[in-house]
N, C-alpha and C positions, 0 to 999 in steps of 0.2 A: 553710666548705666542706661541713660536714656538712648544713647547711640546704639547700644547693643540691642535694646528692645526694638528700636526703630529698624535696625538691620534685619532682625529676626522677623518682624511683621512684613517688611517688604519682600523678603525671600519667600515667606509663606504665601503671600498673595500672588507672587509670580508663579508659584507651583500650582496654586488652586485655579488660577484664571488664565493659564497659558494656552496658547493656540496650538493646534496640531494640523497636519495635513495628511491625507490618505495618499500614500504613494502607489499602492497596488491593492487590488481587491482579490480575495480568494474566490470570487464568483466568476472569474474569467476562465474557468476550466471548460474545455471543449470535449464533449463526449465522443470518443472514438468508436466504442462499441460496448455491448453488454451481453451477458449470457442470458438465455431465456429463463433459466432457473439457476439457483445457487448464489444469486446476489453478487456476481462479480461484474464490475464496471471499470473501464479504462478511460482515463481523462488525460488530456495534454494541455499544458499552459506554458507556452514559450519553450524554455529549456528545462522544464520539469514535467514529470508524469506522475499520475496517482492511480493506484489500484485500490478501489473500494470493494470490500469483500465481507462476506458472512463467515465468521470463524467456525469451522466445522468441529473444532475440539471443545467449544464452550458447553454445548449440551451434554457432552460425554463427561467432562470434568466436574460440572456442577449442575445437577438436575434442577435446582431451585432458581437458577439464574436464567433469564430469557436469552435467546440467541442475540449476540451482539455484533454490530457492524463495525469494522475497523478500516483504516486506510493506511497505505504505505506510499509515501511520497519519495521520489528519488530523482536525482539529476540525470538528464539525458543530453545527448548530442543529436545531430540530424538522423543518425542511423540506428540508434540504440533499440528502439521499439521494433524496427524491421529485423534486426539481428536476433532479438529474443524470439520473434515469430519464426524465423528460419531454423533456429535451434529446435524449437518445439516440433516444427514440421518434419525435420530430418529424423528426429527420434520416433515419430509416429510411423515413418517409412521403414526404419530399421527395427523398431520394436525393442530397443535396447533398454534394459532395466538399470537405472542409476539415478543418483541425485547430483545435480550440478549446483554449484554455489556461485552466485553473481554478487560481487562485492561493490557496494555503492558507499559514498561518504555517509549516507543516512542509515546504513545498516545492510544486512545481508538478505538477499532474496534467493530462495532455493527452488529449483525446478525439479520436481519429483516425478519420475517416470516409472511406472510399475504395472503389474497385472493383478487382477482380482477376478475370480470366477471365470477365468479364461478370456478376459477382456482387457485390452491395453488402455491405460488412462494416464492423465497428467493432472498434477495439482501444484499450485504455488504454495510455498511455505515462507514464513517470515519470522525473524527473530522477535521474541516477545519482549518488548522494551517498556511495557505498560506498568510493570511493577506488581502485577497480580501474582506472579510466580517469582521464584528466585531467578534473577537475571542470569545467573551462571548455570542454570539448569538446562537440560536438553529440550525442554518444552518449547515448541514452536507453534505459532498461529498458522492454520492451514485452511485453504479453500476446499470446498468439495471437489471430488474427482470430475474431470471433464474429458470428453471425446474431442476429436479434431474438428468436428462440425461446430461445437460450441466455441472452440478457440478461434475459429475463423470469424464467427460473429463478434467475439471480443475484440479482435484486431481490425474489424471493419472490412474483412475480405469476403468475396463472393464464394459461395459453396461450389 
């Protein structure tokens, strides 16, 4: 019995006073660009990218909750960000209305191209994985609509 108690105390003390090391910090994100309004920011950290955004659907769905900021982190290779930019740029040139789905291991990113009041716009949409809604529903988190000038600033391009 004494050996069991001694083993239990030793294992508990190892758990309580164990050492740890920090292998990577989430503060190593480099800002690529941000939109002047709409709260959209693009960060890169080695082989990952993060889009931090203000959900445009939150005030519509619940008038009593304040606007909430979310982020979508996804894996990238050397050319992923540039490919996304060129897709957006080509759609602004052709003014084609459609929604493209980009599948990442972390979830889906949707590129929404549409017109409203005679003006062509673009918005990001993301799967809602926060659990606020039914995960099987069609509800997606969405950024506000942007013009090409704002997208250039987001991707760090000159106008």
